[in-house]
C-alpha positions as CSV (number, residue, x, y, z in Angstrom):
1,M,-15.4,9.8,2.4
2,V,-13.6,7.3,0.0
3,E,-13.6,3.6,-1.1
4,V,-10.2,2.1,-0.4
5,V,-8.9,-1.3,-1.4
6,V,-6.2,-2.6,1.2
7,F,-4.0,-5.3,0.0
8,H,-2.0,-7.2,2.7
9,H,1.7,-8.2,2.9
10,V,3.8,-11.1,2.8
11,Q,2.9,-12.4,6.0
12,G,-1.0,-12.4,5.0
13,L,-4.0,-11.1,5.8
14,T,-3.3,-10.6,9.6
15,P,-5.1,-9.2,12.4
16,G,-2.7,-6.1,12.0
17,V,-3.7,-5.5,8.8
18,R,-7.3,-5.8,9.2
19,A,-6.9,-3.2,12.5
20,F,-5.3,-0.8,9.9
21,A,-8.5,-1.0,7.4
22,D,-10.9,-0.9,10.6
23,E,-9.2,2.5,11.3
24,L,-10.0,3.9,8.1
25,R,-13.9,2.4,8.5
26,Q,-13.8,4.2,11.9
27,A,-13.0,7.5,9.9
28,G,-16.0,6.7,7.4
29,H,-14.4,5.6,4.7
30,T,-15.7,2.2,2.8
31,V,-12.5,-0.2,3.4
32,H,-12.1,-3.7,1.3
33,T,-9.2,-6.3,2.3
34,P,-8.5,-8.8,-0.4
35,D,-6.8,-11.8,0.7
36,L,-4.5,-13.1,-1.8
37,F,-3.4,-16.1,0.4
38,D,-6.5,-17.4,0.6
39,G,-6.5,-17.4,4.2
40,R,-2.9,-18.5,4.8
41,T,-0.7,-16.2,6.9
42,F,2.8,-16.7,8.5
43,T,4.8,-15.5,11.3
44,T,8.0,-14.6,9.8
45,I,8.6,-12.5,6.6
46,D,11.0,-15.5,5.3
47,E,8.0,-18.2,5.7
48,G,5.4,-15.3,3.4
49,M,8.3,-14.9,1.0
50,A,8.4,-18.4,0.5
51,H,4.9,-18.9,0.4
52,A,4.3,-16.1,-2.3
53,R,7.3,-17.6,-4.7
54,S,5.7,-20.7,-4.6
55,V,2.2,-19.5,-5.5
56,G,4.2,-16.7,-7.9
57,F,4.4,-13.0,-8.0
58,D,2.5,-13.0,-11.1
59,T,-0.4,-15.0,-9.8
60,L,-0.5,-13.1,-6.8
61,L,-0.7,-9.7,-8.7
62,D,-3.3,-11.1,-10.9
63,R,-5.4,-12.0,-7.7
64,G,-5.1,-8.6,-6.7
65,V,-6.2,-7.2,-10.2
66,A,-9.0,-9.9,-10.2
67,A,-9.9,-9.0,-6.6
68,V,-11.3,-5.6,-7.9
69,E,-13.1,-6.3,-11.1
70,D,-16.3,-6.0,-9.1
71,L,-15.6,-2.9,-7.5
72,P,-16.3,0.8,-8.6
73,A,-13.4,2.4,-10.4
74,D,-13.0,5.7,-8.4
75,L,-11.0,3.8,-5.6
76,V,-7.7,4.6,-3.5
77,Y,-5.4,1.5,-3.7
78,A,-3.3,1.1,-0.3
79,G,-0.9,-1.8,-0.5
80,F,1.4,-3.0,2.6
81,S,4.9,-4.4,1.2
82,L,4.1,-7.0,-1.3
83,G,0.6,-5.4,-1.2
84,V,2.3,-2.4,-3.0
85,M,2.1,-4.4,-6.2
86,P,-1.2,-4.9,-6.9
87,A,-2.1,-1.3,-5.3
88,Q,0.5,0.4,-7.3
89,K,-0.4,-1.3,-11.0
90,L,-4.0,-0.4,-10.4
91,A,-3.3,3.1,-9.2
92,Q,-1.5,3.6,-12.7
93,T,-3.5,1.4,-15.0
94,R,-7.0,1.4,-13.6
95,A,-8.9,4.4,-15.1
96,G,-10.9,6.0,-12.4
97,A,-8.6,5.7,-9.7
98,R,-8.6,8.4,-7.3
99,G,-5.2,8.0,-5.0
100,A,-2.5,5.2,-4.0
101,L,-1.3,4.5,-0.6
102,L,2.1,2.7,-0.8
103,L,3.3,1.5,2.8
104,H,6.6,-0.2,3.2
105,G,7.1,-0.7,-0.7
106,C,7.3,1.2,-3.9
107,I,8.3,-0.2,-7.5
108,P,9.8,2.0,-10.1
109,V,6.5,3.4,-12.0
110,S,8.0,1.9,-15.2
111,E,7.0,-1.5,-14.2
112,F,3.5,0.0,-14.8
113,G,3.8,2.3,-17.5
114,E,6.0,5.3,-18.9
115,R,4.7,8.2,-16.1
116,W,2.6,8.1,-13.1
117,P,-0.7,9.1,-14.3
118,D,-2.2,12.6,-13.8
119,G,-4.7,13.4,-11.2
120,V,-3.6,10.4,-8.9
121,P,-2.2,11.6,-5.6
122,V,0.0,9.0,-4.1
123,Q,1.7,8.7,-0.7
124,V,4.5,6.4,0.0
125,H,5.9,5.2,3.9
126,G,8.7,3.6,4.9
127,M,11.5,3.4,7.7
128,D,14.4,5.0,6.8
129,A,16.9,1.9,7.9
130,D,14.3,-0.9,6.8
131,P,16.7,-3.0,4.9
132,F,13.9,-4.3,2.5
133,F,12.6,-0.7,2.1
134,A,15.5,1.6,2.0
135,E,18.8,-0.8,0.8
136,E,17.9,-4.1,-0.8
137,G,15.3,-4.0,-3.1
138,G,15.7,-0.1,-4.1
139,D,12.0,0.8,-2.9
140,L,13.4,4.4,-1.4
141,D,15.3,5.1,-4.7
142,A,11.9,4.1,-6.8
143,A,9.7,6.5,-4.3
144,R,12.3,9.2,-4.6
145,A,12.6,9.0,-8.1
146,L,8.3,8.9,-8.1
147,A,8.4,12.0,-6.2
148,A,10.9,14.1,-8.4
149,S,8.7,13.0,-11.5
150,T,5.3,14.5,-10.2
151,D,4.2,16.9,-7.7
152,Q,1.4,14.4,-6.9
153,A,3.7,12.6,-4.6
154,E,4.4,12.3,-1.1
155,V,7.0,10.1,0.7
156,F,7.6,10.2,4.4
157,L,10.5,8.6,6.1
158,Y,10.4,7.2,9.9
159,P,13.3,6.4,12.0
160,G,13.9,2.8,12.4
161,E,14.5,-0.4,10.8
162,E,11.6,-2.3,11.1
163,H,9.6,-3.6,8.1
164,L,6.0,-3.9,8.8
165,F,6.2,-1.4,11.6
166,T,2.4,-0.5,11.0
167,D,1.0,-4.3,11.7
168,S,0.2,-4.4,15.1
169,S,-0.2,-7.6,15.2
170,L,4.0,-8.3,14.5
171,P,6.9,-7.8,16.9
172,A,8.2,-5.1,14.2
173,Y,5.1,-2.6,15.1
174,D,6.1,0.6,16.2
175,A,3.1,2.2,17.5
176,Q,4.5,5.8,17.4
177,A,5.4,5.8,13.9
178,A,2.1,3.9,12.9
179,D,0.3,6.3,14.5
180,L,1.9,9.0,12.5
181,L,1.4,7.1,9.3
182,T,-2.3,6.2,10.1
183,Q,-2.8,10.0,10.7
184,R,-1.3,11.1,7.5
185,A,-3.1,8.6,5.3
186,L,-6.2,9.4,7.0
187,Q,-5.6,13.3,6.2
188,F,-4.7,11.7,2.7
189,L,-7.8,10.0,2.2
190,D,-9.9,13.4,3.4
191,R,-8.1,15.3,0.7
192,V,-9.0,12.6,-2.1
193,G,-12.5,12.8,-0.6
194,R,-12.7,16.5,-0.9
195,T,-11.3,16.6,-4.4
196,A,-13.8,14.1,-5.5
197,D,-16.7,16.1,-4.3
198,E,-15.7,19.3,-6.0
199,V,-15.8,17.2,-9.2
């Protein structure tokens, strides 16, 4: 079993993000869900983006880093979309990271360092026609570049165009794709846990 930090997406710490965290807990993992929005949630991505811009992305990133200061070093960092920012930064820069789950987003590795750190496995998940993931932001390109740079990375694409398809509390939810993603994430955490036990 491992300890995981799950960072929410731009619509906030929604019931769907909490439900995902609960599924990881039910599998025996310890899961933390920091709230970078101080309790606020938003009904649309546009509303959430407006809030994020008003707060400032650097401030949100700092909040994410601060949220783990009192937690152990050997964490798996998971992020939904906006939450990929702190999850990926911490996985790349905080000593002791056990792994990363990047859902609906991926940032070029060069944003946080020269290369992906050795010994830190990572999964990236997104829909193949999601305009946020596959087109506008270049997240899919970043994910493929990451996978090409290290044998520790896996990229999983799901058919569809929804962005936050894993959030069961949103209209974008795709149960079939979300179930498969969760299954893969749990298998990933099990592998990370077994590796930790062998060390």
